[in-house]
KOLVEXTI-981997 format. One record per atom (N, C-alpha, C): x, y, z. Coordinates in steps of 0.02 Angstrom, whole numbers, padded with zeros to 5 digits, always signed. Each point is the difference from the previous one (the first is absolute). Layout:
N
XYZ
...
//
This chain:
363
-00873-00430-00901
+00024+00066+00020
+00011+00053-00061
+00009+00062+00018
-00011+00055-00045
+00059+00020-00035
+00007-00036-00050
+00066+00014-00040
+00050-00019+00027
+00009-00069+00040
+00050-00017+00020
+00012-00071-00007
+00064-00015+00002
-00006-00088-00003
+00055-00029+00046
+00011-00061+00006
+00042-00022+00052
+00080+00015+00000
+00018+00023-00076
+00064+00020-00011
-00008+00071-00030
+00059+00017+00023
+00007+00078-00025
-00010+00035+00069
+00008-00003+00044
-00024+00035+00064
+00075+00018+00044
-00010+00057+00038
+00046+00004+00041
-00029+00008+00081
+00037-00041+00037
-00031-00014+00083
+00043+00043+00043
-00030+00041+00038
+00034+00050+00032
+00024-00036+00091
-00013-00050-00004
-00009-00021+00078
+00001-00074-00001
+00065-00037+00007
+00017-00067-00005
+00036-00004+00067
-00018-00039+00047
+00032+00013+00077
+00051-00053+00002
+00059+00015+00023
+00048-00065+00028
+00012+00010+00075
+00002-00043+00049
+00012-00001+00060
+00079-00019+00022
+00025+00045+00046
+00057-00034+00009
+00008-00008+00077
-00017-00070+00004
-00018-00027+00073
+00067-00039+00031
+00054+00001-00041
+00060-00037+00030
+00062+00049-00014
+00038+00022+00035
+00072+00035-00029
+00041-00042-00023
+00006-00068-00002
+00048-00049-00008
+00012+00021-00080
-00052+00009-00050
+00013+00003-00066
+00018+00080-00020
+00017+00026+00054
+00027+00077-00006
+00081+00002+00024
+00031-00059+00035
+00064-00006+00026
+00047+00022-00059
+00009-00022-00061
+00047+00002-00039
-00006+00069-00025
-00046+00043+00000
+00005+00073+00000
+00029+00046+00053
+00024-00035+00052
+00009+00041+00055
+00079+00001+00017
+00039+00043+00026
+00063+00005+00023
+00008-00065+00054
+00065-00015-00016
+00013-00067+00064
-00019+00019+00074
+00019+00071+00010
-00029+00014+00090
-00062-00026+00005
-00052+00013-00047
-00061+00004+00009
-00024-00087-00013
+00033-00026-00043
-00010-00071-00006
+00006-00039+00071
+00053+00016+00029
+00018-00029+00069
-00025+00017+00054
-00028+00070-00012
-00044+00040+00061
-00068-00057+00005
-00024-00018-00072
-00069-00054+00009
+00030-00059+00007
+00049-00018-00014
+00010-00073+00029
+00002-00013+00085
+00018+00059+00031
+00028-00005+00068
-00063+00029+00040
-00069+00035-00033
-00039+00030+00032
-00068-00037-00008
-00056+00008+00028
-00065-00023-00004
-00049+00016-00057
+00034+00075-00027
-00049+00037-00032
-00020-00055-00057
-00062+00016-00013
-00038-00040-00048
-00035+00036-00076
+00030+00062+00015
-00018+00045-00062
-00062+00057+00030
-00027+00043-00038
-00049+00051+00020
-00063-00035+00001
-00019-00062-00033
-00060-00016+00004
-00023-00029+00068
+00050-00024+00026
-00005-00016+00072
-00010+00052+00049
+00016+00074-00022
-00010+00029+00051
-00073+00051+00017
-00033-00025-00056
-00085+00019+00006
-00023+00000+00062
-00022+00059+00022
-00018+00016+00070
-00080-00016-00008
-00036+00000-00059
-00064-00033-00002
-00022-00026-00053
+00039-00056-00005
-00001-00031-00076
-00055-00028-00016
-00029-00011-00068
-00048-00047-00014
-00013-00052+00005
-00055-00033+00036
-00005-00073+00008
+00026-00039-00070
+00012-00066+00006
+00033-00046-00037
-00073-00011-00053
-00050-00005+00050
-00065-00022-00043
-00019+00047-00043
+00017+00062+00000
-00018+00061-00057
+00047-00010-00064
+00054-00042-00002
+00040-00021-00063
-00029-00059-00035
+00005+00021-00062
-00032-00052-00037
+00039-00071-00004
-00035-00053-00022
+00053-00055-00007
+00034-00002-00064
-00019+00042-00064
+00024+00015-00055
+00062+00022+00024
-00013+00056+00030
+00063+00056+00007
+00058-00040+00033
-00026-00048+00057
+00056-00049+00030
+00035-00030-00050
-00038-00032-00032
+00029-00057-00047
+00061+00024-00031
-00019+00059-00029
+00062+00043-00050
+00060-00010+00040
+00014+00008+00077
+00059+00019+00026
+00030-00063+00020
-00014-00058-00025
+00020-00073+00021
+00068+00011-00053
+00060-00017+00047
+00048+00013-00061
+00047+00070+00022
-00039+00039+00044
+00029+00077+00018
-00015+00049-00073
+00048+00043-00002
-00009+00049-00047
+00006-00036-00079
+00042-00042+00001
+00003-00026-00067
-00041-00051-00012
-00047-00025+00057
-00059-00035-00029
-00055+00051-00017
+00005+00059+00018
-00055+00068-00022
+00017+00012-00081
+00051+00001+00002
+00020+00029-00080
-00018-00065-00040
+00023-00058+00012
-00016-00051-00054
-00099-00003+00000
-00024+00007+00065
-00072-00012-00010
-00022+00058-00045
+00017+00047+00020
-00016+00073-00044
+00003-00009-00057
+00074-00027-00047
+00010-00010-00060
-00044-00046-00032
-00003-00069+00046
-00042-00064-00031
-00083+00028-00011
-00007+00052+00037
-00072+00006+00027
-00042+00057-00034
+00013+00054+00044
-00032+00061-00018
+00029+00021-00072
+00071+00008-00011
+00024+00016-00058
+00002-00026-00057
-00004-00067+00005
+00006-00048-00050
-00085+00002-00033
-00053-00008+00054
-00072+00001-00018
-00025+00067-00032
+00024+00053+00031
-00026+00069-00019
+00049+00034-00047
+00062+00003+00009
+00042+00028-00045
-00008+00075-00011
+00013+00026+00069
-00011+00071+00008
+00041+00043-00049
-00013+00057-00021
+00062+00046-00026
+00063+00014+00038
-00037+00017+00078
+00040+00034+00045
-00047-00021+00066
+00048-00017+00062
-00033+00015+00057
+00060+00024+00060
-00034+00023+00042
+00050+00042+00055
-00018-00041+00061
+00078-00020+00021
-00001-00044+00060
+00007+00050+00071
-00048-00016+00037
-00009+00055+00069
+00024-00053+00051
+00062+00013+00021
+00017-00047+00073
-00029+00025+00055
-00026-00054+00043
-00017+00011+00065
+00050-00024+00048
+00025+00032+00037
+00064-00017+00043
-00014+00036+00068
-00028+00046+00024
-00010+00036+00065
+00064+00033+00026
+00045+00017-00038
+00068+00031+00030
-00023+00059+00035
-00055+00034+00006
+00006+00048+00045
-00022-00028+00072
+00002-00069+00011
-00006-00018+00062
+00068-00011+00023
+00057+00022-00030
+00068+00008+00033
+00021+00060+00007
+00033+00028+00051
+00019+00058+00010
+00070+00011+00007
+00035-00060-00002
+00079+00005-00013
+00022+00038-00066
+00023+00049-00001
+00016+00038-00055
+00041-00041-00058
+00049-00036+00030
+00047-00028-00054
-00026-00073-00022
-00040-00031+00053
-00026-00075-00027
-00053+00023-00043
-00045+00050+00011
-00063+00009-00047
+00042+00021-00079
+00054+00033+00003
+00031+00028-00065
+00007-00068-00042
+00054-00050+00039
+00022-00047-00028
-00046-00041-00030
-00069-00015+00047
-00060-00031-00022
-00020+00016-00072
-00009+00074+00016
-00026+00025-00068
+00031-00021-00056
+00060+00025+00003
+00053-00028-00066
-00001-00053-00015
+00010-00054+00038
-00016-00072-00011
-00054-00016-00040
-00072+00024+00023
-00056-00008-00029
-00003+00028-00062
+00031+00069-00021
-00015+00027-00062
+00059-00037-00053
+00047-00023+00035
+00051-00036-00063
-00028-00071+00000
-00024-00039+00031
-00038-00055-00001
-00034+00010-00056
-00051+00044+00005
-00061-00006-00054
+00021+00030-00057
+00059+00041-00009
+00023+00023-00050
+00031-00066-00049
+00040-00036+00045
+00017-00063-00045
-00036-00055-00012
-00045-00002+00038
-00057-00067-00011
-00065+00020-00034
-00035+00045+00039
-00065+00025-00033
+00016+00019-00083
+00042+00040-00002
+00007+00028-00069
+00016-00055-00067
+00029-00051+00031
+00015-00065-00042
-00070-00041+00007
-00049+00002+00047
-00045-00039-00002
-00049+00010-00048
-00003+00065-00030
-00038+00020-00050
+00034+00054-00033
+00001+00002-00057
+00026+00049-00053
-00031+00059+00017
-00056+00014+00020
-00038+00064-00004
-00020+00033+00067
+00052-00017+00043
-00024+00005+00065
+00054+00062+00049
-00039+00037+00039
+00019+00056+00024
+00002-00033+00082
+00029+00055+00051
-00011-00016+00070
+00000+00058+00028
-00027+00015+00057
-00008+00038+00063
+00058+00001+00035
+00029+00066+00010
+00066+00006+00055
-00030-00002+00066
+00033-00046+00036
-00007+00016+00073
+00043+00022+00037
-00022+00049+00043
+00041+00045+00039
-00031+00001+00066
+00033+00021+00055
-00025+00001+00063
-00020+00082+00017
-00062-00001+00022
-00028+00076+00005
+00034+00033+00059
+00037-00039+00039
+00022+00043+00063
+00062+00031-00009
+00039-00009-00060
+00065+00036-00006
-00013+00017-00076
-00029+00068-00010
-00008+00022-00059
+00069+00013-00036
+00052+00028+00014
+00054-00001-00017
+00034-00050-00039
-00010-00057+00037
+00016-00070-00027
-00033-00031-00047
-00069+00016+00017
-00049-00023-00055
+00023+00041-00063
+00005+00060-00011
+00009+00035-00061
+00057-00017-00023
+00057-00030+00035
+00071-00018-00037
-00013-00069-00037
-00047-00041+00032
-00013-00059-00027
-00041+00004-00059
-00050+00039+00003
-00049+00023-00065
+00056+00022-00048
+00035+00034+00003
+00055+00027-00056
+00022-00053-00024
+00023-00044+00046
+00067-00046-00019
-00057-00060-00035
-00051-00012+00022
-00046-00042-00052
-00015+00027-00067
-00028+00055+00012
-00043+00021-00058
+00074+00025-00044
+00051-00016+00008
+00049+00035-00057
+00021-00065-00035
-00029-00056+00014
+00011-00047-00022
-00048-00025-00053
-00067+00030+00017
-00046+00003-00048
-00044-00053+00018
-00069-00005-00017
-00040-00065-00010
-00043+00013+00087
+00021+00046+00020
-00043+00008+00056
-00068+00043-00016
-00067-00044+00027
-00057+00031-00009
-00019+00067+00036
+00027+00000+00059
-00034+00051+00052
+00031-00019+00085
-00010+00051+00036
+00028-00019+00057
-00069-00024+00049
+00011-00059+00030
-00061-00009+00046
+00015+00008+00083
-00040+00022+00032
-00012+00017+00075
-00063-00016+00021
+00021-00021+00067
-00068-00012+00036
-00037+00056+00022
-00071-00010-00007
-00048+00059+00019
+00000+00009+00072
+00012-00048+00050
+00009-00008+00067
+00069+00024+00021
+00008+00064+00025
+00067+00023+00010
+00014+00028+00059
+00048+00024+00028
+00019+00023+00073
-00021+00071-00014
+00010+00036-00042
-00032+00055-00004
-00032+00012-00078
-00034+00054-00013
-00043-00008-00049
+00069+00025-00069
-00021-00026-00057
+00047+00002-00067
+00026+00062-00017
-00047+00040+00011
+00002+00065-00034
+00043+00052+00043
+00018-00023+00064
+00046+00040+00045
+00062+00013-00037
+00023+00064+00022
+00078+00018-00037
+00047-00050-00004
-00004-00018+00071
+00065-00057+00007
-00003-00041-00055
-00061-00019-00029
+00012-00044-00062
-00003+00015-00060
+00006+00066-00006
+00034+00037-00062
+00040-00035-00053
+00059-00026+00025
+00062-00021-00048
-00035-00058-00029
-00047-00064+00019
-00031-00049-00028
-00025+00024-00064
-00052+00056+00007
-00039+00018-00062
+00039+00043-00050
+00054+00028+00036
+00048+00031-00052
+00033-00041-00038
+00028-00054+00021
+00036-00047-00038
-00060-00048-00054
-00052+00001+00029
-00048-00037-00047
-00012+00044-00061
-00014+00079+00023
-00014+00018-00054
+00056+00025-00049
+00073+00002+00024
+00043+00006-00043
+00013-00046-00049
-00041-00058+00016
+00007-00058-00063
-00053-00011-00022
-00066+00036+00002
-00049-00006-00028
-00042-00064+00025
+00007-00013+00060
-00027-00073+00029
-00057+00022+00055
-00055-00037-00018
-00061+00008+00042
+00012-00024+00072
-00042+00016+00049
+00009-00021+00065
-00061-00036+00015
+00011-00074+00018
-00065-00049+00010
-00001+00005+00073
-00060-00003+00029
-00019-00019+00083
-00042-00053-00001
+00038-00045+00021
-00034-00072+00028
-00050+00020+00072
-00066-00030-00003
-00030+00026+00056
+00000-00043+00071
+00068-00005+00012
+00031-00050+00050
+00049+00044+00037
+00034-00042+00059
+00065+00029+00002
+00005-00019+00076
+00069-00023+00031
+00007-00006+00060
+00056+00031+00038
-00027+00063+00017
+00059+00047+00028
-00017+00011+00099
-00048-00044+00003
-00005-00010+00082
-00062+00040+00023
-00037+00046-00052
-00042+00035+00024
-00070-00038-00020
-00064+00011+00028
-00050-00015-00028
-00025+00025-00066
-00036-00030-00031
-00023+00025-00062
-00053+00051-00002
-00031+00009+00052
-00054+00060+00014
+00017+00028+00055
-00024+00068+00005
-00007+00036+00056
-00010-00015+00066
-00048-00045+00000
-00041-00039+00054
+00036-00074+00021
+00052+00002-00025
+00038-00068+00016
+00004-00063-00033
+00007-00047+00013
-00002-00074-00026
-00065-00027-00033
+00002-00017-00054
-00062-00052-00024
-00002-00059+00039
-00061-00028+00003
-00006-00070+00034
+00002-00052-00064
-00045+00004-00052
-00017-00038-00061
+00041+00019-00054
+00003-00053-00042
+00034+00005-00063
-00034+00041-00036
-00083-00007-00007
-00046+00026-00030
+00006+00086+00021
+00003+00009+00055
+00005+00081+00022
+00067+00024-00046
+00044-00036+00011
+00073+00027-00031
-00017+00016-00077
-00024-00057-00038
+00003+00001-00060
-00050+00057-00024
-00074+00015+00033
-00026+00052-00017
+00027+00064+00007
+00053+00003+00061
+00011+00071+00019
+00072+00010-00045
+00013-00039-00035
+00067+00029-00045
-00001+00065-00025
-00048+00008-00020
-00018+00084-00039
+00023+00049+00047
-00009+00001+00066
-00011+00041+00045
+00084+00024+00014
+00048-00049-00012
+00066+00018-00004
+00021+00037-00055
-00040-00024-00060
+00033+00031-00066
-00035+00078-00007
-00055+00006+00034
-00028+00062+00014
+00042+00058+00028
+00043-00019+00061
+00036+00025+00034
+00070+00013-00028
+00026-00042-00030
+00044+00013-00039
+00010+00055-00068
-00068-00025-00031
-00020+00044-00058
+00002+00070+00019
-00036+00024+00057
-00007+00065+00032
+00075+00029+00018
+00037-00043+00014
+00063+00022+00026
+00038+00023-00067
+00013-00046-00045
+00013+00013-00069
-00002+00070-00024
-00070+00011+00007
-00023+00065-00033
+00009+00071+00041
-00022-00008+00079
-00010+00053+00043
+00079+00026-00004
+00047-00055+00017
+00064+00014+00002
+00058+00025-00052
-00048-00005-00060
+00029+00033-00056
+00037-00052-00047
+00016-00053+00012
+00031-00042-00043
-00031-00021-00079
-00064+00005+00011
-00025-00005-00082
+00013+00073-00034
-00002+00050+00047
+00003+00069-00050
+00082+00012-00005
+00038-00023+00037
+00077-00002-00007
+00017-00031-00068
-00029-00063+00006
+00036-00037-00059
-00075-00020-00039
-00002+00045-00059
-00059-00001-00035
-00009-00066-00055
+00045-00010-00010
+00015-00070-00039
-00007-00064+00038
+00011+00004+00071
-00011-00061+00022
-00064-00037+00020
-00007-00048-00014
-00055-00048+00006
-00010-00059+00059
-00063-00008+00024
+00009-00036+00069
-00056-00051-00025
+00019-00053+00007
-00057-00075-00001
-00032-00011+00067
-00063-00005+00001
-00017-00047+00065
-00007-00069-00037
+00029-00042+00040
-00004-00071-00023
-00058-00039+00051
-00031-00023-00025
-00060-00058+00017
-00038+00057+00037
-00021+00042-00024
-00022+00063+00054
-00094-00010-00010
-00020-00013-00032
-00067+00018-00023
-00002+00080-00039
-00054+00007-00018
+00002+00085-00027
-00066+00034+00007
-00050-00032+00008
-00056+00032+00019
-00011+00047+00065
+00055+00005+00041
+00002+00031+00057
+00021+00072-00026
+00043-00004-00058
+00038+00072-00022
-00052+00060-00008
-00049-00002-00038
-00035+00055-00007
-00037+00028+00068
-00021-00031+00046
-00025+00034+00053
+00044+00023+00049
+00058-00033-00001
+00062+00023+00029
+00052+00077-00037
-00021+00004-00058
+00030+00056-00042
-00049+00050+00013
-00060-00010+00006
-00067+00056+00018
+00020+00031+00061
+00005-00040+00043
+00008+00011+00084
+00062+00055+00009
+00057-00039-00044
+00070+00030+00004
+00006+00070-00043
-00042+00003-00048
-00007+00065-00039
-00029+00048+00053
-00056-00005+00027
-00044+00028+00054
+00038+00035+00056
+00042-00034+00015
+00036+00020+00065
+00059+00040-00022
+00037-00019-00060
+00054+00043-00036
-00019+00056-00009
-00058+00017-00024
-00029+00068-00026
-00019+00049+00061
-00002-00037+00067
-00019+00048+00066
+00063+00008+00043
+00068-00043-00023
+00056+00005+00046
+00062-00004-00054
-00007+00028-00058
+00054-00007-00048
+00062+00039+00019
-00008+00063+00036
+00037+00027+00027
+00059-00030+00035
-00031-00061+00028
+00054-00027+00050
+00052-00059-00035
-00005-00004-00069
+00047-00032-00047
-00006+00039-00063
+00021+00053-00011
+00005+00047-00055
+00042-00024-00058
+00025-00045+00018
+00043-00047-00060
-00051-00055-00044
-00069-00012+00034
-00034-00030-00035
-00043+00052-00039
+00008-00001-00056
-00031+00058-00054
-00047-00006-00032
-00030-00061+00007
-00056-00033-00029
-00035-00047+00025
-00076-00025+00005
-00038-00042+00028
+00043-00062+00012
-00009-00032+00046
+00035-00076+00005
-00033-00041-00047
-00056+00010-00010
-00036-00045-00067
+00039-00004-00053
+00041+00064-00028
+00043+00005-00065
+00059-00040+00011
+00031-00005+00063
+00057-00030+00010
-00004-00075-00012
-00073-00015+00035
-00010-00073-00013
-00016-00021-00078
-00038+00031-00032
-00020-00011-00064
+00072+00003-00036
+00034+00043+00010
+00056+00004-00057
+00077-00037+00034
+00001-00015+00045
+00059-00045+00043
-00024-00067+00036
-00043-00012+00003
-00028-00072+00045
-00023-00063-00044
+00014-00051+00013
-00022-00059-00044
-00008-00054+00057
-00062-00046-00026
-00027-00044+00047
-00007-00055-00050
+00018-00076+00038
-00017-00056-00040
-00054-00032+00007
-00021-00029-00052
-00066-00034+00000
-00026-00053+00058
+00057-00039+00015
-00004-00049+00068
-00026+00040+00051
-00026-00018+00041
-00031+00036+00058
-00060+00049-00011
-00023+00001-00072
-00056+00043-00007
-00051-00008+00037
-00040+00043+00012
-00057-00016+00058
-00060+00025-00044
-00057-00038-00020
-00040-00002-00048
-00068+00009+00036
-00042+00055-00028
-00067+00020+00012
-00043-00061-00027
-00072+00002+00015
-00053-00027-00035
-00009-00002-00089
+00016+00048-00018
-00004+00006-00066
+00049+00038-00034
-00003-00018-00065
+00058+00043-00053
-00009+00074+00003
-00068+00014+00013
-00017+00078-00009
+00030+00024+00066
-00012-00022+00056
+00027+00030+00073
+00077-00001-00020
+00030-00053-00029
+00083-00014+00010
+00027+00055-00044
-00047+00027-00068
+00026+00056-00043
-00012+00060+00032
-00053+00005+00026
-00004+00067+00050
+00057+00002+00044
+00027-00038+00024
+00054+00021+00048
+00070+00040-00034
-00006-00010-00057
+00061+00015-00040
-00011+00070-00047
-00065+00025-00001
-00019+00062-00031
+00042+00040+00014
+00011+00034+00079
+00021+00059+00017
+00075-00016-00019
+00037-00051+00036
+00070+00001-00005
+00039-00029-00080
-00052-00029-00039
+00026-00026-00063
+00058-00034+00011
+00011-00062+00021
+00037-00037+00015
+00024-00056-00051
-00032+00009-00061
+00017-00049-00060
+00060-00010-00018
+00053+00046+00007
+00059-00017-00010
+00050-00013+00056
-00034-00006+00052
+00043-00014+00063
+00001-00065+00028
-00055-00053-00018
-00010-00064+00008
+00037-00044-00020
+00044-00045+00029
+00063-00049-00033
-00051-00065+00013
+00036-00033-00066
-00019-00085+00005
+00050-00032+00049
-00028-00033+00045
+00046-00036+00038
-00033-00073+00032
+00042-00040-00005
-00044-00067+00017
+00022-00011+00067
+00041+00021+00043
+00033-00018+00070
+00017-00066-00004
+00024-00041-00059
+00019-00065+00008
+00056-00006+00055
+00000-00058+00038
-00022-00050+00008
-00071+00007+00036
-00020+00054+00027
-00053+00025+00050
-00074-00011-00034
+00017-00001-00067
-00079+00020-00050
-00034-00069+00020
-00066-00002-00011
-00048-00036+00044
-00016-00055-00069
+00011+00028-00057
-00014-00059-00061
+00061+00001-00043
+00059-00030+00025
+00056-00001-00027
+00003-00025-00083
-00050-00043-00019
-00021-00034-00066
-00015+00056-00062
-00035+00044+00028
-00006+00052-00056
+00001+00072+00026
+00047+00024-00067
+00007+00087+00013
-00077+00018-00006
-00037-00018-00042
-00070+00049-00008
-00030+00003+00083
+00007-00048+00035
-00041+00001+00064
+00031+00040+00041
+00062+00029-00011
+00022+00061+00039
-00022+00068-00019
-00020+00007-00053
-00038+00059-00002
-00080-00005+00011
-00017+00032+00070
-00074-00004-00005
-00046+00028-00061
-00051-00029-00008
-00043+00023-00065
-00009+00082+00009
-00023+00027+00046
-00019+00055+00023
+00048+00062-00033
+00070-00030+00017
+00058+00037-00003
+00017+00004-00090
-00024-00065-00025
+00018-00008-00075
-00061+00053-00028
-00076-00006+00016
-00025+00040-00021
+00015+00074-00001
+00023+00013+00061
+00011+00080+00000
+00061+00028-00033
+00047-00028+00011
+00060+00022-00028
+00032-00044-00051
-00017-00060-00020
+00030-00037-00047
+00056-00044+00021
+00019-00067-00009
+00057-00035+00022
+00057+00028-00041
-00011+00018-00054
+00064+00023-00052
+00023+00073+00031
-00043+00036+00020
+00027+00059+00028
+00029+00002+00069
-00016-00052+00037
+00042-00013+00055
+00065-00028-00005
+00020-00042-00050
+00061-00027-00032
+00033+00061-00030
-00025+00037-00033
+00041+00063-00028
+00015+00049+00052
-00033+00009+00047
+00010+00038+00064
+00077-00034+00028
-00012-00054-00001
+00059-00032+00030
+00051+00007-00031
-00003-00016-00069
+00059-00005-00036
+00038+00071-00026
-00048+00060+00024
+00023+00068-00013
+00049+00027+00070
-00029-00036+00051
+00029+00017+00072
+00076-00025-00005
-00006-00065-00012
+00064-00052+00018
+00041-00011-00052
-00025+00001-00063
+00035-00017-00061
+00020+00034-00042
-00026+00056-00002
+00004+00053-00063
+00080+00023+00007
+00031+00006+00045
+00080+00011+00003
+00038-00070+00008
-00030-00058-00003
+00036-00056+00013
-00009-00050-00074
-00012+00048-00047
-00003-00048-00057
+00059-00040-00022
+00064+00018+00008
+00056-00048-00022
+00013-00058+00056
-00017+00035+00065
+00013-00058+00055
-00044-00048+00006
-00078+00022-00013
-00029-00044+00023
+00017-00074-00052
+00021-00010-00062
+00003-00046-00015
+00081-00024-00008
+00049+00050+00029
+00071-00016+00006
+00019-00053+00051
+00075-00007-00014
-00001-00032+00064
+00039+00039+00054
//
């Protein structure tokens, strides 16, 4: 690796799934514990309209969840954390809370997930942060939850699904971004979501390979919404992180976006500079999911226009990483040659831990 070792790194994407609400009951009021006991509700993961086939989930990942969430924490501590000793990790929860339209239920579940992560994940590793879960359907409640959790410290960012009922840039969603910006938190977009709408304008995919290859289409739509509807212009310090997104699509996307903006910018007068500048200054991508061309020179050329050298983050996507025994294998050689792995690690540290120096190693 170019200037990096398996120690002294920061990981921006460690995944934890909440498949069962039973681990969360202790964080709920008595009414809701009774509600779950008397109903057939199995949690948001059971609400997936178009869930991924189980054959797409690695056996390694499945083994981690034996014993529930406590089993995951134990496996993380004895495996990843002990072997690689990261200086910091960001836990990104997968919970599909957007599949629930019940305003009170979604708020209770979000609070329970966030409180569970605060109590358990922050003791799983003395160097960890976590992403705040909120329901995108109810922006005011989401903003209140962001402020509640962020005030306690050690929150890395707000995490939202990229597949939503309405574009995230829509003004109805402003309270979410206002609350995140108030605490200096980035907003991360997972390239998935279960809101009842198809992930494309043409309907549902048939095969997993289609869905996986088309993830960037949803991110493109959301990024366009955030820029054209003025979110990034209004909150100039706000950072947006595209998780597991790939990156080589961004330059051509930005070129086209800039061209159309120049011809029709009177339609969005609050967008005062080319969209590519907002992308360069406020958008980050993780190295997982990176789509590589045939040669390192072609890869380098993809970034000459946008200069994304400070916008690419180190990420393992653990436990989804394909080679969980080596940190080195998480960084494709092309990426290492063009950017240097040490630079990716520093980008990640600067984004998440620059302002968490006391809380990273504290209790």
